[in-house]
C-alpha angles and dihedrals in degrees: 000000000000091000096043092052098032093107087062113064090236088072090082091075098058092041091054091049090050091050090052091048093048093052090051091047094049090049090051092046091051091048091052091064097223100324094103117064131192104088088137088059090048092052093046091050091052092049092050091047091050089046089053092050091049089049091052092050092047088052090052092051093049091050092047091051090046089051094049092048090050092052090046092055094050116097114251129219129014119314106222126190116259114273094029114129 
């Protein structure tokens, strides 16, 4: 979910939850001494969660740049009529 919704800033929340769950699952798999499998799924989940966080950060950077460009193109100061002192 973090990767799918990463382009929206709300994708950070499911990605963070996924990272926390992956850490817990990896700890449980290590404690099981080889009886639990699925380390490939844990690595894949971590990669997708980080990709979701990167997408959310990229969205914020693009939005900030777009906002700055919008502010830069707006006229500054007061526009007085000709002949006004």
